[in-house]
C-alpha positions as CSV (number, residue, x, y, z in Angstrom):
1,M,89.1,37.6,-268.3
2,G,85.8,35.9,-267.7
3,T,83.3,35.2,-269.8
4,S,79.6,36.4,-269.3
5,P,76.7,34.6,-267.8
6,G,74.4,32.6,-270.6
7,Q,77.7,32.2,-272.9
8,P,79.6,28.9,-273.4
9,P,83.0,29.4,-272.3
10,A,85.6,30.4,-275.6
11,G,88.1,27.7,-276.8
12,P,88.0,24.1,-277.4
13,Q,85.3,22.3,-275.8
14,T,84.9,18.4,-275.2
15,Q,81.3,17.8,-275.7
16,I,79.5,15.6,-273.4
17,A,77.1,13.0,-274.9
18,G,73.1,14.5,-274.6
19,Q,74.8,18.2,-273.7
20,Q,74.9,19.4,-277.4
21,F,73.8,22.4,-278.1
22,E,72.3,21.8,-280.8
23,P,70.4,18.2,-281.8
24,S,72.6,15.5,-283.3
25,T,70.1,14.1,-285.9
26,T,68.4,15.5,-288.7
27,V,65.0,14.1,-288.4
28,P,62.6,17.1,-288.9
29,H,59.9,17.6,-285.5
30,A,56.4,17.0,-287.2
31,P,53.6,17.9,-284.8
32,P,52.0,15.2,-282.7
33,A,48.9,13.6,-284.5
34,P,45.7,14.6,-282.7
35,L,44.2,12.3,-280.3
36,Y,40.6,13.1,-281.3
37,R,38.9,13.8,-284.7
38,P,35.2,15.5,-284.5
39,A,32.7,13.9,-287.0
40,T,32.5,15.3,-290.5
41,G,29.4,14.3,-290.9
42,T,25.7,15.4,-289.7
43,P,24.7,16.1,-286.4
44,T,23.0,13.1,-284.0
45,N,20.0,14.2,-282.7
46,S,19.8,15.4,-278.7
47,L,16.5,14.1,-278.0
48,A,17.6,10.3,-280.0
49,I,20.2,10.2,-277.4
50,V,17.6,11.3,-274.5
51,S,15.7,8.6,-275.8
52,L,18.2,6.0,-275.5
53,V,19.4,6.8,-272.4
54,A,15.9,7.3,-270.8
55,G,15.3,3.6,-271.8
56,I,17.8,2.2,-270.5
57,M,18.0,4.2,-267.3
58,S,13.9,3.3,-267.0
59,F,15.0,0.1,-265.1
60,F,17.0,1.7,-262.8
61,A,14.8,4.6,-262.0
62,H,12.7,2.4,-259.6
63,I,14.9,3.0,-256.8
64,I,14.1,6.9,-257.6
65,P,11.2,7.8,-255.1
66,G,8.3,9.7,-257.2
67,V,9.6,9.4,-260.4
68,G,10.1,5.5,-260.9
69,G,10.7,3.0,-264.0
70,F,7.2,4.0,-265.4
71,T,7.6,7.7,-265.7
72,V,11.1,7.4,-267.2
73,A,9.8,5.3,-269.8
74,I,7.3,7.2,-270.8
75,V,10.6,9.8,-271.5
76,A,12.1,7.2,-273.3
77,I,9.2,7.0,-275.3
78,V,7.9,10.2,-275.8
79,T,11.5,11.7,-276.6
80,G,11.9,8.8,-279.4
81,Y,8.6,9.9,-281.4
82,M,9.9,13.6,-281.3
83,A,13.2,12.5,-282.4
84,R,12.2,10.6,-285.1
85,Q,10.1,13.4,-286.5
86,Q,12.6,15.9,-285.9
87,I,15.3,13.1,-288.0
88,R,13.1,13.0,-290.9
89,Q,12.7,16.7,-291.3
90,S,16.1,17.9,-290.4
91,G,18.3,14.5,-291.8
92,E,20.3,14.4,-288.6
93,Q,21.9,11.1,-287.2
94,G,20.2,9.4,-284.4
95,M,17.3,7.3,-286.1
96,W,18.2,3.9,-284.3
97,M,18.8,5.4,-281.0
98,A,15.2,6.8,-281.1
99,T,14.3,3.5,-282.3
100,A,15.5,1.6,-279.9
101,G,14.4,3.9,-276.8
102,I,10.7,3.9,-277.8
103,V,11.3,0.0,-278.3
104,I,12.9,-0.4,-274.8
105,G,10.6,1.9,-273.0
106,I,7.6,0.0,-274.3
107,L,8.7,-3.2,-273.4
108,H,9.6,-1.7,-270.2
109,I,6.2,-0.8,-269.6
110,A,4.7,-4.6,-270.7
111,L,7.1,-6.0,-267.9
112,I,5.9,-3.6,-265.6
113,A,2.4,-4.8,-266.7
114,I,2.8,-8.3,-267.0
115,I,4.5,-8.2,-263.1
116,V,1.6,-5.9,-262.1
117,L,-1.0,-8.6,-263.5
118,G,1.1,-11.5,-261.8
119,V,1.2,-10.0,-258.2
120,L,-2.6,-9.3,-258.5
121,F,-3.4,-12.9,-259.9
122,A,-0.7,-14.3,-257.0
123,I,-2.5,-12.2,-254.9
124,F,-6.1,-13.4,-255.2
125,V,-5.1,-17.3,-255.9
126,L,-3.7,-16.5,-252.3
127,G,-7.1,-15.5,-251.1
128,L,-8.9,-18.4,-252.4
129,T,-6.4,-20.7,-251.0
130,L,-6.0,-19.2,-247.6
131,F,-9.7,-18.2,-247.3
132,G,-11.3,-20.6,-249.3
133,A,-14.3,-20.0,-251.3
134,S,-17.2,-20.2,-249.0
135,R,-21.0,-20.3,-250.2
136,H,-22.6,-19.5,-247.0
């Protein structure tokens, strides 16, 4: 008589390495360790993150027509102050992000002002040089 499908044949068998029915070691199988562990502390304020990202991105936003880096720098400053207010009330994390967003936004606006004044001064000096200051 034959054996039914799915069952090993009766009688003595020769085991081939790697084809055993039971594990050859007694090492217990443990679940793998988690790859990511979420933070167990207080959450980070969302506006603080927005402030920091807007402050950094304000330097690259000059290529966006109609928006520009000045507007994004203003967003960084306003959201930074709002985030600091919320953090003081709620005790959330992210005070340094809000402060960094404010500082980067202010520095960007100051840099824009310096560049605009420099361009206006260059235009004035170039105008005097090319056309002279005649007193007729």
